[in-house]
C-alpha positions as CSV (number, residue, x, y, z in Angstrom):
1,M,-6.9,-8.0,-31.9
2,T,-7.9,-8.9,-28.1
3,V,-5.4,-8.8,-25.4
4,P,-2.9,-11.8,-25.1
5,G,-4.1,-15.3,-24.2
6,I,-1.8,-15.8,-21.3
7,V,-0.9,-12.2,-19.5
8,G,2.0,-12.6,-16.7
9,V,1.0,-10.0,-13.5
10,L,4.0,-9.2,-11.2
11,G,2.8,-7.9,-7.5
12,G,-0.7,-8.6,-6.4
13,G,-1.2,-4.9,-4.0
14,R,-4.2,-2.8,-5.1
15,M,-2.4,-2.0,-8.4
16,G,-1.9,-5.5,-9.5
17,A,-4.6,-7.2,-8.7
18,G,-6.3,-4.5,-10.4
19,I,-4.4,-5.0,-13.3
20,A,-5.1,-8.8,-13.5
21,H,-9.1,-8.0,-12.7
22,A,-8.7,-6.3,-16.0
23,F,-7.3,-8.6,-17.8
24,L,-9.2,-11.6,-16.6
25,L,-12.2,-9.3,-17.8
26,A,-11.4,-9.4,-21.0
27,G,-10.9,-13.2,-21.6
28,A,-7.4,-13.5,-20.6
29,R,-5.9,-16.4,-18.7
30,V,-4.2,-14.0,-15.9
31,Q,-0.8,-15.4,-13.7
32,L,-0.1,-13.2,-10.8
33,V,3.0,-13.6,-9.1
34,E,3.6,-12.5,-5.7
35,R,7.2,-12.4,-3.6
36,D,6.1,-15.1,-1.2
37,E,3.0,-17.6,-0.2
38,E,1.2,-15.4,2.2
39,Q,1.1,-12.3,0.1
40,A,0.1,-15.0,-3.0
41,D,-2.9,-15.6,-0.4
42,V,-3.7,-11.7,0.1
43,A,-3.5,-11.1,-4.1
44,R,-6.3,-13.8,-4.6
45,E,-8.3,-12.9,-2.7
46,R,-8.0,-9.4,-3.5
47,V,-8.6,-10.2,-7.1
48,L,-11.7,-12.5,-6.0
49,G,-13.3,-10.1,-4.1
50,S,-12.6,-7.4,-7.7
51,I,-14.7,-10.5,-9.6
52,A,-17.5,-10.7,-7.4
53,T,-18.0,-6.6,-7.4
54,S,-18.2,-7.2,-11.2
55,V,-20.8,-9.2,-11.1
56,R,-22.7,-7.6,-8.4
57,R,-22.0,-4.7,-11.1
58,G,-23.2,-6.5,-14.0
59,D,-19.8,-6.4,-15.1
60,L,-19.6,-10.0,-15.8
61,A,-21.9,-12.7,-15.9
62,D,-19.7,-15.8,-15.1
63,A,-17.4,-15.2,-11.9
64,A,-16.6,-18.9,-12.1
65,S,-15.0,-18.9,-15.6
66,A,-13.0,-15.8,-14.4
67,A,-11.9,-17.3,-10.8
68,A,-10.9,-20.0,-13.0
69,A,-8.7,-18.2,-15.5
70,L,-6.5,-16.9,-12.7
71,V,-3.1,-18.7,-11.0
72,V,-1.5,-16.9,-8.6
73,G,1.8,-18.3,-7.4
74,T,5.8,-17.1,-6.2
75,D,7.5,-18.7,-8.9
76,F,8.5,-16.7,-12.1
77,A,8.1,-19.4,-14.3
78,A,4.6,-19.2,-14.5
79,F,5.2,-16.6,-17.3
80,T,7.1,-18.3,-19.8
81,N,4.4,-18.4,-22.1
82,A,2.6,-14.9,-21.8
83,G,2.4,-13.0,-24.3
84,L,2.7,-9.8,-22.1
85,V,4.0,-9.4,-18.9
86,V,3.0,-6.2,-16.4
87,E,5.3,-5.5,-13.6
88,A,3.7,-3.6,-10.8
89,V,5.7,-4.2,-7.7
90,P,6.5,-0.8,-5.2
91,E,7.6,2.5,-7.3
92,D,11.2,1.9,-6.1
93,H,14.1,1.9,-9.3
94,D,16.2,-1.0,-8.0
95,L,13.5,-3.2,-6.8
96,K,11.5,-2.7,-10.5
97,T,15.1,-3.4,-12.0
98,G,15.4,-6.5,-10.5
99,A,12.0,-7.7,-11.3
100,L,11.9,-6.9,-14.7
101,T,15.2,-8.5,-15.2
102,R,14.2,-11.6,-13.8
103,V,10.7,-11.7,-16.1
104,E,12.9,-11.1,-19.0
105,E,15.0,-14.2,-18.4
106,V,12.2,-16.1,-18.0
107,V,9.6,-14.9,-20.8
108,R,9.8,-15.7,-24.6
109,A,11.9,-13.4,-27.0
110,D,8.6,-12.1,-28.2
111,A,7.0,-11.5,-25.1
112,V,6.0,-7.5,-24.4
113,I,7.3,-6.5,-21.3
114,A,5.3,-3.5,-19.0
115,S,6.4,-1.1,-15.9
116,N,3.2,0.1,-14.4
117,T,5.5,2.7,-13.2
118,S,3.7,6.0,-12.1
119,S,7.1,8.2,-12.6
120,I,10.5,6.5,-13.1
121,S,11.9,6.8,-16.5
122,I,11.2,4.1,-19.1
123,D,14.5,4.3,-20.4
124,S,16.3,3.7,-16.9
125,L,14.4,0.8,-16.1
126,A,15.1,-0.6,-19.6
127,A,18.9,0.5,-19.5
128,S,19.0,-3.4,-17.8
129,L,17.4,-5.3,-20.2
130,A,18.5,-7.5,-23.1
131,R,15.7,-6.2,-25.4
132,P,14.4,-2.5,-24.3
133,E,12.6,-2.7,-28.1
134,Q,10.1,-5.1,-26.6
135,F,9.5,-3.1,-23.3
136,L,7.4,0.0,-22.3
137,G,5.2,1.3,-19.8
138,L,1.6,0.4,-19.4
139,H,0.3,3.1,-16.2
140,F,-2.9,1.9,-15.3
141,F,-5.2,4.2,-12.5
142,N,-6.2,3.7,-9.3
143,P,-8.7,2.2,-8.5
144,V,-7.8,0.1,-11.8
145,P,-11.8,-1.1,-12.5
146,A,-13.1,2.3,-12.5
147,S,-10.4,4.3,-14.3
148,K,-10.8,4.6,-18.2
149,L,-7.0,6.0,-18.8
150,V,-3.9,3.9,-19.4
151,E,-1.0,5.5,-19.8
152,I,1.4,4.7,-22.8
153,V,4.8,5.3,-22.3
154,T,7.1,4.9,-24.9
155,G,10.8,4.1,-24.0
156,S,13.4,5.7,-27.2
157,R,13.5,1.8,-27.9
158,T,10.4,0.6,-27.9
159,E,9.3,-0.3,-31.3
160,R,6.5,0.9,-33.0
161,H,4.4,-2.7,-33.5
162,V,4.5,-2.6,-29.2
163,V,3.0,0.8,-28.8
164,D,0.6,-0.3,-31.7
165,D,-0.5,-3.6,-29.5
166,A,-0.7,-2.3,-26.2
167,R,-3.4,0.4,-27.9
168,E,-5.4,-2.3,-28.7
169,W,-4.7,-4.2,-25.4
170,V,-5.8,-1.0,-24.0
171,A,-8.7,-0.6,-25.9
172,T,-10.2,-4.3,-25.1
173,L,-10.0,-3.7,-21.2
174,R,-13.1,-0.7,-22.5
175,K,-10.2,2.0,-21.4
176,T,-9.0,4.7,-23.2
177,P,-5.2,4.6,-24.0
178,V,-3.2,7.8,-24.1
179,V,0.7,7.6,-25.8
180,V,3.3,9.9,-24.2
181,R,7.2,10.2,-24.5
182,D,9.1,9.4,-21.6
183,S,9.9,12.1,-19.7
184,P,9.8,12.6,-16.1
185,G,5.9,11.8,-14.6
186,F,4.9,11.6,-18.0
187,A,2.0,13.5,-18.5
188,S,-0.6,12.1,-15.6
189,S,1.7,11.8,-12.9
190,R,3.2,15.3,-13.7
191,L,0.2,17.1,-13.6
192,G,-1.8,15.5,-11.2
193,V,1.2,15.4,-8.8
194,M,1.7,19.1,-9.3
195,L,-2.1,19.8,-8.4
196,G,-2.4,17.7,-5.2
197,L,0.9,18.9,-3.6
198,E,-0.7,22.5,-3.9
199,A,-3.7,21.7,-2.5
200,I,-1.5,20.1,0.0
201,R,0.3,23.4,0.6
202,M,-3.5,25.3,1.0
203,L,-4.4,22.8,3.6
204,E,-1.2,23.3,5.9
205,E,-1.5,26.9,5.5
206,N,-4.7,26.9,6.6
207,V,-6.2,28.0,3.2
208,A,-9.3,26.3,4.0
209,D,-10.2,22.6,5.0
210,A,-10.2,19.3,2.9
211,A,-13.2,19.0,2.2
212,D,-13.7,22.5,0.7
213,I,-10.1,22.5,-1.4
214,D,-11.3,19.4,-2.8
215,A,-15.3,21.1,-3.8
216,A,-13.4,24.1,-5.1
217,M,-12.1,21.2,-7.8
218,E,-15.1,19.3,-7.8
219,L,-17.2,21.8,-8.2
220,G,-15.3,24.6,-9.8
221,Y,-13.3,22.8,-12.3
222,R,-15.2,19.6,-12.7
223,H,-12.9,17.3,-11.4
224,P,-15.0,13.9,-10.3
225,V,-12.9,13.9,-7.3
226,G,-10.7,16.3,-5.7
227,P,-7.3,16.1,-5.3
228,L,-6.8,15.6,-1.2
229,R,-9.2,12.7,-1.6
230,T,-7.5,11.5,-4.9
231,T,-4.0,11.6,-2.8
232,D,-5.9,9.0,-0.3
233,I,-7.1,6.9,-2.7
234,V,-3.3,6.4,-4.4
235,G,-1.7,6.8,-0.9
236,L,0.3,9.2,0.5
237,D,3.5,7.3,0.5
238,V,2.7,6.5,-2.8
239,R,2.1,10.7,-3.6
240,L,5.6,11.3,-1.6
241,G,7.3,8.8,-3.2
242,I,6.5,10.2,-7.1
243,A,7.4,14.0,-5.6
244,E,10.5,13.1,-4.5
245,E,11.6,11.5,-8.3
246,L,9.7,14.5,-9.6
247,A,12.0,17.1,-7.0
248,R,15.1,15.3,-8.4
249,E,14.5,15.6,-11.6
250,L,12.6,18.7,-12.8
251,G,13.4,20.9,-9.4
252,P,12.0,22.5,-6.5
253,R,8.5,23.1,-7.9
254,F,7.7,19.7,-7.3
255,E,9.6,19.9,-3.3
256,P,6.7,17.8,-1.0
257,P,5.4,19.5,1.4
258,A,6.4,19.0,5.3
259,L,2.9,18.0,6.1
260,L,2.8,15.6,3.4
261,R,6.2,13.6,4.9
262,R,4.9,13.9,8.4
263,M,1.3,12.3,7.8
264,V,3.5,9.5,5.7
265,A,5.8,9.1,9.2
266,E,2.6,8.9,11.2
267,G,2.0,6.3,9.1
268,K,-1.5,8.3,7.6
269,L,-1.5,6.5,4.6
270,G,-4.8,7.4,3.0
271,R,-7.4,4.7,2.4
272,K,-5.7,1.4,2.8
273,S,-4.5,2.6,6.3
274,G,-7.6,4.1,7.5
275,E,-7.1,7.6,7.8
276,G,-5.4,10.0,5.2
277,F,-7.0,14.1,4.4
278,Y,-10.2,11.6,5.1
279,V,-11.2,9.4,7.7
280,W,-12.0,5.7,5.7
281,N,-14.1,3.2,7.6
282,E,-14.5,1.4,4.6
283,E,-12.5,-2.7,4.3
284,R,-9.1,-2.2,3.3
């Protein structure tokens, strides 16, 4: 099975643009919807920039065809003929619930709807939907083009064939699917956030500096990227939101360190703001 001919993506931030880019490379037509024209223009340029990077790296031969398969706008009606719509709006329960409800109102009855949530319960999001059996989580990882993993999160009412289709779509993207049951933090966020929070506590307690804490995991445990640099890449605000959600669900072991809260309040969000645990000079 190939990916659906038309794939919808709701939200054109780093994650949404990355997801759109992945499906374009797999040969799908992508309808990307943003909240207003200004954000739509930003999202379009973000995806086209990713396409250009793929050409430079030799991952894509024809940038023009991929660019022509991308349509960016603000109207949910663009999703009418999509076989799959991936919601990639910010990690807020009410925002996602409202977005998913609007998507379901316009898609065809056999379309699959997926959330890119990294920590919010799939069943809690599905509660607002008329067809929860057609809904699941597709948790992509940042940066999407380089990441090889997609976490498929099954709700209690997700139909088996939807999960099977999702496995094949992920494989078509040249990524590896792992299937997990809906539970707080799923598998990846629960483990990754716990490691990241402990690294922040170590920095807060002056156990070592950021580079040495990361090196301990990169060289000692063969992690490709250390937990503090990973937090910068993900976004400190994103990691804080996930940690708060997990603390509510799983208890105080996920309570965010004061240092993380302070840095987010100061606008030090990591790579996207130019400064986090590291200083980032690249284009954002």
